[in-house]
Every structure is written in C-alpha cells, then in structure tokens.
N, C-alpha and C positions, 0 to 999 in steps of 0.2 A: 635344302642342304641337310645331310645327315651327319651327326656327330660320330666320333670314333666309337661311342658307346651305343650307337644305333638309334639315338633319339633324334626327333625332327627338330631342326634348328631354323630360326627365321633367317631370311636372306639379309636382314639388317646387319648381321655380324660381319659382313664382308667389307664394310666401310672403313674399318679401323686399320691403320698401317702400324704394325707393331714396331717398337724401337729396339731392334735386335742388338744394337750397340749404341754408344753415345750417351748424352745426358738423359737421365730418367725423366720420363714424361708423366707428370701428375695432373690429371684432369680435375679442376676445381668445380665444386657444386655448393652453392650457398644453401645452408639448411636452416632449421628453426633456431630462433634465439641467437642469430648471428653466428651460429656454428658453421663450419666449413668441412665438407667431405672431399678427400683427395683420392681419386681412383687411379690405380696404376697396375702395371704387370708385376710379376714376382721379382723383387729386387735380387740382383746378382745372378739372374737366370743364365745358365750355361748348359744348354742341351740342343738337340736338333728337332726342329718342328716336323710335323707330318709331311710337309712339302719339301723337307730337306734343308730348310734354311737354318743356319747356325745362329743360336743366341750366344752372344759373347759379352756378357755384362760383368761388372766388377761389384761385388757385394758391398765392400766398404765405401766405394764411391756412391753407390745408390743409397746407402744408409746416410751418407753425408748430405745428399740431396734432400732426404726426408727430414733430417735434422734441421737443415737450412729452411725447410718449409714450415718449421716451428710446430711440428705435430705434438699433440697431447696424448695421442694413442695410436698405436700401430696394430692393425687387425689383419690377421692372416686367415684366409678361408680355405687354404689347401688342406688336403688330408695329410696325415703324418708322413706317409711314404712318398708323397709327391716331392718333398724337398730334395731328397736324394735323386729322384728321377729328373728333376729340373736342374740338377747340378749344384745345389746349395745344401749339402747335408749338414753344414755347420750353421744353418740359418738361425735356429733357436738360440744356440749358445752365443752367437755373435750379436743377436738382437738384445739379449740380456746384458752382454758386455758393454754395448753402446749405451745402455741405460734407458732404453725405450720402455714405456708402459705397454707391454706386448700382450695381446690377447689372441689365442688360437681357437678358432671356431670352425672346425672341419666341415666341409660340404663336398659331396661327390661332384666331380666335374660335370657340367651341363645339368646338374641336379638342383635340388632345393634342400633347405635345412631338414635334417632327420635326427636320429637318436643321438649321434655323436655331437652334433651342433647343440641340440637341446640340453644335453648334459653340461656342456661348456657354458651355454647361455645362462643356466641356473646359477653358475658360479660368478660370471662376469657381466651379465646383462645389466644389472643395476648400475655398475660403474660406467658402462658405456653410455647408457641412457642419461645418466647424470652429466657426463661429459658433453653430450649434445645440449642438454638443458642449460648448462652453464656457458654455452657459447664456445665450446672447445673446437679444436682442429683434429680431425681423424683421418689417417691414411688407411685405406682399405685395399687389399690386393688379393688376387687368386693366382692363376697362371698368366692369363692375358689381361686381367683387370676388366673383363667384360661381363661374362655371364653371372658368376656367383657374386662378384663385387657389385655389379649393377643391381642384382636382385636384392641383396642385403641392404644397400642404401635406399632403394625404393621402399622396402618394407619398413625401414626406420622412418622414412618420411610419412608413410601412412599411419604409423603409430603416433605421430605427432599431429595427425588430423588432415594431412594432404590426401586428396582423393587418389585412388590407385591409378586412374588414367593420367592424371597430372603428374604423379610421381614417376611413372614410366617415361612420360614425355620429358620431364626435367632431367632425368638421369641420362636419357639418350641424347639430349641436346648437349649435355656436358661431356659425355663419353660416347661418341658415335659407335654403334655396334653393340652397346650394352644390352643385357637381358636377352640371352641367345635362344632360349627354347620356350616352347609353348607351356611346358610344365612350370617354368619360372614365371611366366606371365600369370598363369593361373594361381600360383602361390601368392603373388602380390595382390591379386584381386579377390582373394577368398574371404575378405572381410574380417580376418583375425588380426589382432594387434600383436606386435612383438614385445609385449610387456615382460618384465621380470617378476619374480614372486613378490618383491617388496616395493618396486618402483610404481609411483602414481604420478601421471602427467597432469 
C-alpha cells in the first residue's frame, strides 16, 4: 500500500477500524514501571478521510474520555497545520483549558521524528520520560493513532530496554495496524535511544 505522501506502507495498517464517531477508543499498552500508554486517534476529529468517510467526533466528549482514563500526559504528534485540516483548529487552546499536561511533538504523517520533533523533545523529553519512570499514564495520538503514535511508543519502550522487535510486537498487539511504514520500523530498530539531554534511565 502507498501512503498519500508516496511512502510504502505495510499491509498491517488495514486491520484497524477507525472510530469515526461514538466513544473514543483508547488502546492500552502496559509499559515500564507500571506505566500505561493509551494510543488513540485525534480527539475531536472532524474531516473527511481519503476514502470519503466522514469523521464526526466531539472534542469535549473525547477530552472527557481522556480525563476519565486518568491521563497524566496528553501527547500530540500531529504537525501544527494538521489540527485545522482535521477539523479541530481549537485543539491546543481547549487542551490547555481542560488542564491537561499537553505536549506537542510534531512528526510528518507516515514519517519519523525530525527537526521539529527533536526541538520539542529537547524541551519536553525529560518530563515525558520521568512520567514513564514514575508509572504514569500517557495518552498519545496522531491522526489515526497508528503510524506516528505506534512508532513513538515503540521507541519509548526501546529506550527503557525493550528490544526493538518486541517493542513493535507489543505495540501492534495493543493497537492493530500500528507502525505503518518501513521507515518507521527502521527508526525503531536503529539502535538509538530516545533520551533527553538530562534524563538518565
């Protein structure tokens, strides 16, 4: 399968049935030190998919579901312009109004962390890794909650000593269809840790 950006995508991504409407679906994955990762689609998403299917979600209702999940951190991997494209231009303002500890770590769709992500990670990576170390609960999303979200969580797992192969397997077991492209798999298996400048595991 080829992504809209022309990248090769693994067939694994077709297993996931997106919740275009209804209750927010958060896929749980137990992490290091009793932490929990929750992978989900973009809260409040209201746009039309490439196949013409209409997303019709309510941002406040989705944020309530995340609040009820007892998250300690909400991590958005969308690029800044995506929030408007996905029908939630008010996302950042509303996330802060709701009182979430919100982190924005932009990654290109179907891609891997680059310059924008690294700049944000230098600011927030230490807090995020400490949340994992302290057994916190983290909700992570991109657009579908598959490619970028799965890649990020798998990389966190490898940073805490999980083998790349096992990290990919665990993420895909929790969120079928996660980690969509070959470049994402290669990023997870490249042997580099996602440390911050000050964090020591």
